[in-house]
matplotlib code that plots the C-alpha trace (Angstrom):
import matplotlib.pyplot as plt

x = [12.7, 13.3, 10.4, 9.7, 7.4, 6.3, 7.9, 5.8, 8.9, 10.6, 7.5, 9.0, 9.0, 12.2, 13.7, 13.0, 16.2, 15.5, 17.7, 18.2, 17.6, 16.9, 14.2, 11.8, 9.9, 6.6, 4.3, 0.8, -1.5, -4.6, -8.1, -9.2, -11.8, -15.1, -17.3, -17.7, -14.9, -16.1, -14.9, -12.3, -10.8, -10.9, -8.8, -5.4, -6.2, -6.4, -3.6, -1.1, -2.2, -1.2, 2.1, 2.6, 1.9, 4.3, 7.1, 6.7, 7.4, 10.4, 12.2, 12.9, 11.3, 8.7, 7.3, 4.1, 2.8, -0.6, -1.7, -5.0, -5.7, -7.8, -7.2, -8.5, -10.9, -13.3, -13.5, -14.1, -16.9, -18.6, -18.5, -20.1, -22.7, -23.5, -23.4, -20.9, -17.6, -14.6, -13.0, -16.2, -16.5, -13.0, -13.2, -16.5, -15.5, -12.0, -13.9, -16.2, -13.1, -11.5, -14.8, -15.4, -11.9, -11.7, -14.4, -11.9, -9.3, -6.8, -4.0, -3.6, -0.5, 2.4, 2.0, -1.2, -0.2, -2.8, -1.9, -3.1, -0.6, 2.4, 2.0, 5.4, 7.1, 5.4, 6.3, 10.0, 10.0, 8.5, 11.2, 13.9, 12.4, 12.3, 16.0, 16.9, 15.2, 12.7, 9.7, 8.5, 6.1, 3.5, 0.3, 0.0, 0.7, 3.8, 4.3, 6.7, 8.6, 8.2, 11.1, 13.4, 13.0, 14.7, 13.1, 9.7, 7.2, 9.4, 6.9, 3.9, 5.8, 3.6, 4.6, 4.3, 1.2, -0.4, 0.6, -0.9, -4.1, -4.2, -3.6, -6.4, -4.1, -5.5, -4.7, -3.5, -1.6, 0.9, 2.2, 5.5, 4.7, 1.3, 2.4, 3.6, 1.6, 0.6, 2.6, 0.8, -2.3, -4.0, -7.0, -9.9, -11.2, -13.9, -11.3, -8.6, -5.4, -2.0, 0.5, 3.4, 6.1, 3.7, 0.7, -2.2, -2.9, -3.0, -0.9, -1.5, -2.3, 0.9, 3.3, 1.4, 2.6, 6.1, 6.4, 4.8, 6.8, 10.0, 9.1, 8.5, 10.5, 13.4, 14.6, 14.8, 12.6, 11.7, 8.0, 5.5, 2.1, -1.4, -4.0, -3.2, -5.2, -2.5, 0.4, -0.3, -0.3, 0.0, 2.9, 4.7, 4.5, 5.7, 8.8, 9.5, 9.1, 10.9, 13.9, 14.4, 14.0, 16.8, 19.5, 18.5, 18.5, 16.2, 12.7, 10.9, 12.8, 9.8, 6.4, 3.6, 0.1, -3.1, -5.3, -8.6, -11.9, -15.2, -18.6, -20.4, -18.3, -18.9, -17.0, -18.3, -20.2, -23.1, -24.8, -24.9, -26.3, -23.5, -21.5, -20.9, -19.4, -17.7, -20.4, -23.0, -21.1, -20.6, -24.3, -24.5, -21.6, -18.9, -15.7, -13.6, -15.8, -15.3, -11.6, -11.4, -13.3, -10.7, -7.8, -9.1, -7.9, -4.2, -3.7, -2.0, -5.0, -8.3, -10.9, -14.5, -16.6, -19.7, -22.5, -21.7, -18.0, -18.9, -21.3, -18.6, -16.1, -18.6, -19.1, -15.3, -15.0, -17.8, -15.8, -12.6, -14.3, -16.1, -12.8, -11.7, -15.0, -14.7, -11.3, -12.4, -11.5, -7.8, -5.3, -3.5, 0.2, 1.9, 3.3, 5.3, 3.4, 3.8, 6.4, 4.0, 1.9, 4.9, 6.2, 3.0, 3.0, 6.7, 6.0, 4.5, 1.7, 0.1, -2.9, -5.2, -2.5, -2.2, -6.0, -5.9, -3.4, -5.8, -8.3, -5.6, -4.8, -8.5, -8.7, -5.7, -7.2, -10.5, -8.6, -6.1, -6.5, -4.5, -4.7, -1.2, -1.9, -5.0, -3.2, -0.5, -2.9, -4.9, -1.9, -0.8, -4.2, -4.4, -0.9, -1.7, -4.9, -3.1, -0.7, -3.7, -5.7, -8.3, -9.5, -9.0, -12.0, -13.6, -15.6, -18.7, -18.5, -18.2, -21.2, -23.4, -22.6, -25.5, -25.5, -25.5, -29.1, -30.5, -33.8, -33.0, -33.5, -31.1, -28.7, -30.7, -33.9, -32.0, -30.5, -34.0, -35.5, -32.6, -33.2, -36.9, -36.1, -33.6, -36.4, -38.8, -36.4, -35.7, -39.5, -39.6, -41.9, -40.2, -43.0, -42.4, -38.6, -39.1, -41.4, -38.7, -36.0, -38.2, -39.0, -35.3, -34.6, -37.3, -35.4, -32.1, -30.7, -29.3, -28.9, -26.2, -26.5, -23.5, -22.5, -21.1, -24.5, -26.3, -24.6, -26.0, -25.1, -26.8, -27.5]
y = [-17.8, -14.2, -11.8, -9.8, -6.8, -4.3, -1.0, 1.9, 4.1, 1.9, 0.4, -3.1, -6.1, -6.0, -8.3, -6.9, -6.0, -4.2, -1.4, -3.6, -7.3, -7.5, -4.9, -4.2, -1.0, -0.2, 2.8, 2.7, 5.7, 5.2, 6.7, 10.3, 9.8, 11.6, 8.8, 5.0, 3.2, 2.0, -1.1, 1.0, 1.8, -1.8, -3.0, -1.5, -2.6, -6.2, -6.1, -4.6, -6.9, -9.9, -8.2, -7.6, -11.2, -12.4, -10.1, -11.3, -14.8, -13.8, -11.3, -11.2, -7.9, -5.8, -2.4, -1.5, 2.1, 3.0, 6.6, 8.2, 11.6, 13.5, 17.0, 17.7, 20.1, 17.2, 16.5, 20.2, 20.3, 17.1, 18.3, 21.6, 19.7, 17.5, 20.3, 18.1, 19.0, 18.0, 16.0, 14.1, 13.3, 12.0, 9.9, 8.4, 7.6, 6.3, 3.8, 2.8, 2.2, 0.0, -2.0, -2.5, -3.6, -6.0, -8.1, -8.4, -10.2, -7.3, -7.3, -4.0, -2.0, -1.8, 2.0, 4.0, 7.6, 10.4, 13.6, 15.9, 14.3, 15.1, 18.8, 19.8, 17.3, 18.8, 22.3, 21.2, 19.6, 22.7, 24.8, 22.5, 23.0, 26.8, 26.7, 24.6, 27.1, 24.4, 26.2, 29.7, 31.6, 33.8, 35.4, 33.1, 30.0, 28.0, 26.4, 23.8, 25.1, 22.5, 23.8, 23.2, 19.4, 18.7, 15.3, 16.1, 13.9, 10.9, 8.6, 9.6, 10.2, 13.2, 16.4, 19.6, 20.6, 17.2, 17.5, 21.0, 19.8, 16.5, 18.2, 20.7, 23.2, 26.3, 29.4, 31.9, 35.2, 34.2, 31.2, 31.5, 28.6, 27.1, 23.7, 24.7, 23.0, 23.9, 22.7, 25.0, 27.2, 29.7, 28.7, 30.9, 30.7, 28.1, 25.7, 23.5, 25.4, 25.4, 28.1, 28.2, 30.6, 31.5, 32.2, 30.0, 27.4, 23.7, 21.4, 20.5, 16.8, 15.8, 16.9, 14.8, 11.5, 12.7, 13.8, 10.7, 8.2, 10.1, 9.8, 6.1, 4.6, 7.1, 9.1, 6.1, 3.1, 0.1, 0.1, 2.8, 1.6, 2.8, 3.0, 3.8, 7.1, 8.3, 8.2, 11.8, 14.2, 12.7, 10.3, 12.5, 15.4, 13.2, 12.3, 15.9, 17.1, 14.2, 14.1, 17.9, 18.1, 15.5, 16.7, 14.5, 11.3, 8.6, 8.4, 5.1, 2.5, 0.6, 2.1, -0.5, 0.5, -1.5, -1.0, 0.8, -0.7, -0.5, -1.9, -4.0, -2.5, 1.1, 3.6, 3.6, 6.8, 7.9, 9.5, 6.1, 4.4, 1.8, 3.2, 0.3, 0.6, -2.1, -1.8, -2.6, -5.7, -7.2, -7.2, -9.3, -11.8, -13.0, -10.9, -13.8, -14.0, -10.3, -10.7, -13.7, -11.8, -9.1, -11.5, -13.3, -10.5, -9.6, -6.4, -4.6, -5.1, -3.2, -5.0, -5.2, -5.8, -7.8, -9.5, -12.7, -12.5, -12.2, -15.2, -17.3, -16.3, -17.4, -20.7, -21.2, -20.5, -23.0, -25.6, -24.9, -24.9, -28.1, -29.8, -28.6, -29.5, -33.1, -33.3, -32.1, -35.4, -35.0, -32.5, -30.6, -31.1, -27.7, -27.0, -24.2, -22.6, -25.0, -23.9, -23.4, -21.0, -19.1, -19.0, -17.5, -14.8, -14.1, -13.4, -9.9, -11.1, -13.4, -14.1, -15.6, -18.3, -18.8, -19.2, -21.8, -23.7, -23.6, -25.5, -28.1, -28.4, -28.8, -31.6, -33.3, -33.1, -34.6, -37.5, -38.2, -41.8, -42.1, -40.0, -38.7, -37.8, -35.9, -34.2, -33.0, -31.9, -30.0, -28.3, -27.3, -25.8, -23.9, -22.5, -21.4, -19.8, -17.9, -16.1, -15.0, -14.0, -16.8, -19.9, -18.1, -19.5, -22.7, -24.2, -24.4, -20.7, -20.1, -22.1, -20.6, -17.0, -14.5, -10.7, -9.0, -8.5, -11.0, -12.6, -16.2, -19.2, -19.3, -22.3, -23.9, -24.0, -25.4, -28.1, -28.9, -29.3, -31.4, -33.7, -33.9, -34.8, -37.5, -39.0, -38.9, -40.6, -43.3, -43.8, -44.0, -41.0, -39.6, -37.2, -35.4, -35.5, -33.9, -31.2, -30.3, -30.1, -27.8, -25.7, -25.2, -24.6, -21.9, -20.2, -20.4, -23.4, -26.2, -29.7, -32.2, -35.8, -38.2, -41.3, -39.2, -37.5, -34.3, -31.0, -27.6, -24.3, -21.1, -20.6]
z = [2.8, 3.8, 4.3, 1.1, 1.1, -1.6, -0.9, -2.3, -2.3, -4.9, -6.5, -6.1, -3.8, -1.6, 0.9, 4.4, 6.2, 9.5, 10.9, 14.0, 13.6, 17.3, 17.2, 14.3, 14.5, 12.6, 12.5, 11.1, 10.7, 13.0, 13.0, 13.2, 16.0, 15.2, 14.0, 13.8, 12.0, 8.5, 6.6, 4.8, 8.1, 9.1, 6.2, 7.3, 10.9, 9.7, 7.2, 9.6, 12.4, 10.2, 9.4, 13.1, 14.0, 11.3, 12.4, 16.0, 14.8, 12.8, 15.2, 18.9, 19.5, 17.6, 18.5, 16.7, 17.0, 15.7, 16.6, 17.4, 15.7, 18.3, 17.1, 13.6, 11.8, 11.1, 14.8, 15.5, 12.9, 14.2, 17.8, 16.8, 14.7, 17.7, 20.3, 22.1, 23.8, 21.6, 24.4, 25.0, 21.2, 20.9, 24.1, 23.0, 19.4, 20.5, 22.8, 19.9, 17.7, 20.2, 20.8, 17.1, 16.1, 19.1, 17.3, 14.4, 16.5, 16.0, 18.6, 20.3, 19.2, 21.6, 21.7, 20.8, 21.1, 21.0, 19.1, 21.9, 24.3, 22.0, 21.2, 22.8, 20.5, 17.5, 18.5, 19.0, 15.5, 13.9, 15.6, 14.1, 10.6, 10.9, 12.1, 9.1, 6.7, 5.8, 7.3, 8.0, 10.1, 8.4, 9.7, 12.7, 10.7, 10.2, 6.8, 5.4, 2.4, -0.2, -2.4, 0.5, -0.1, -3.4, -3.9, -2.6, -4.4, -4.6, -2.8, -4.8, -8.0, -8.9, -10.7, -8.7, -10.6, -9.8, -6.2, -5.9, -7.4, -5.5, -2.1, -2.7, -1.0, 0.5, -1.6, 0.9, 0.5, 3.3, 1.3, -0.4, -2.7, -3.5, -2.5, 1.0, 3.7, 7.2, 10.2, 12.7, 12.5, 14.8, 16.9, 17.8, 21.4, 20.5, 19.0, 20.7, 21.0, 22.7, 23.4, 21.0, 19.8, 17.0, 19.3, 20.4, 17.8, 16.9, 14.7, 11.1, 10.5, 8.9, 11.7, 14.2, 12.9, 12.3, 15.9, 17.4, 15.3, 16.3, 19.9, 20.0, 17.1, 16.6, 13.6, 11.3, 11.6, 9.5, 8.3, 7.8, 6.8, 6.0, 3.3, -0.3, 0.0, 2.5, 0.1, -0.9, 0.7, 4.2, 3.8, 1.3, 3.8, 6.7, 4.7, 4.0, 7.6, 9.2, 6.8, 6.9, 10.7, 11.2, 8.9, 6.0, 8.0, 6.4, 7.8, 7.2, 5.1, 3.8, 2.9, 2.9, 1.6, 1.4, -1.6, -1.9, -0.8, -2.8, -2.0, -4.5, -7.3, -6.3, -4.2, -0.7, 0.2, 2.3, -0.7, -2.5, 0.6, 0.7, 3.6, 6.0, 9.4, 11.4, 13.9, 11.2, 10.1, 13.5, 13.9, 10.7, 11.0, 13.4, 13.4, 12.2, 9.0, 8.4, 8.9, 6.6, 3.9, 4.1, 3.9, 0.9, -1.3, -1.4, 0.6, -2.2, -4.5, -4.5, -2.4, -3.6, -0.5, -1.2, 0.7, -1.2, -0.3, 3.4, 3.1, 1.5, 4.2, 6.9, 5.1, 5.0, 8.7, 9.3, 7.5, 9.4, 12.7, 11.8, 11.4, 14.8, 16.3, 15.0, 16.5, 19.9, 21.5, 20.8, 22.4, 19.7, 19.5, 19.6, 16.2, 14.4, 11.6, 8.6, 6.1, 3.2, 5.2, 6.3, 2.8, 1.6, 4.2, 3.8, 0.1, 0.6, 2.9, 0.4, 2.6, -0.1, -0.5, 3.2, 3.5, 0.7, 2.9, 5.8, 3.6, 2.9, 6.6, 7.5, 4.9, 6.4, 9.8, 8.6, 6.9, 9.7, 11.0, 14.2, 17.3, 16.9, 13.2, 14.3, 17.1, 14.8, 12.1, 14.6, 16.0, 12.5, 11.7, 14.9, 14.5, 11.0, 12.1, 14.9, 12.5, 10.5, 13.5, 12.8, 14.6, 17.9, 19.8, 20.8, 17.9, 20.0, 20.6, 16.9, 16.0, 18.7, 17.7, 17.3, 17.3, 20.6, 21.8, 19.3, 20.2, 19.2, 21.4, 24.4, 24.7, 27.6, 25.6, 22.6, 24.8, 26.2, 22.7, 21.5, 24.6, 23.7, 20.1, 21.3, 23.5, 20.6, 18.3, 20.9, 21.2, 17.4, 17.3, 14.2, 13.4, 16.8, 16.2, 12.8, 14.3, 16.9, 14.2, 12.1, 15.2, 15.8, 12.1, 12.0, 14.9, 12.9, 14.7, 12.5, 14.0, 12.9, 13.8, 14.0, 15.7, 18.6, 19.1, 18.0, 17.7, 16.6, 15.1, 14.3, 10.6]

ax = plt.figure().add_subplot(projection="3d")
ax.plot(x, y, z, "-o")
ax.set_aspect("equal")
plt.show()
């Protein structure tokens, strides 16, 4: 079946038809780097990673661009608060972002542009907007003239009054219209700044993504993605800037947005004490369990993050990896992703249904009788896991996971105790064998006996 995705612009599911069938182009808004990524940041990383993996299977070439915003007032404020140079802060937090999301099995984008490396492109785009009478300079600022874009608001479908209120726009005497937004603003000596025709200054947030997407994907490209919170004003303003700067040429053809994330039924916030970073989570559970927990809710729906949901996701991953562990004696036959898994993902990334099919494939692997049947079932499960970014490691590595720096028993000591237990059982000293099992269980190590021998996993 063809790929169908929900287009925010039309509020409908549409068949995906790329501008160039030989080269699909996608842009996703990345992080503003001033702090650790939280789980709300992680959701679009995972959602659009699955879309990227799917597109790579459907088209000969895909270019995925996800930016880094490294010039922003939040960054300036945090650097001042820390007493830290701005460049040092953005370099450090960018590294933390990369480290954290690597645990979530997210593929790196093809291009990861930084805003500070694209100031000339932003200035050039602003100059085009001024020349087209869609922007104006005033008091050291350059502002986009919202009335110059007749269908401004089409993406968010808000009235102008709602947009003014929703954007929390600055009331300033140099604005011609209250809804006009900043493309360029002056910088004092203690803030980042670049020379421009309007004086030393720095870009507004919205122009950054317009300039970077133009640089790497062209005037018109296929998919623009991000969180639902970016629809207005960020994405609305991107459309206005980019369309007006290029003579009315279309910008992104499909707008894809993931839903909001809550924590235990409440909005996540530091004041409520429920603010969870990715770094916090990867100290509690393997990255694949975090990823599965995210994928168990359809991306377009709100996600309520719960400790119970994460526990269930880890249990599910245990079951899937157990099926692979039990089939360790057979070599997987390379397989295409099964049709029902592909059909689920091609239907607007229905990852919950795709995950349900993983359960079916694990059951089929457990029930397979012949070596060939097991090899084929194993190949199908691995291929399905790969398109979801799951089942990417050796089962033994999965079962032996523990947080970095954890003080649990090391693997050599566990192997030594298992050997002592085996010797005790052979000598029919079952009391000693039971003591060893309990000693291991108290250290979070669970033993599983079978005809093939004893295996273990961390609880």
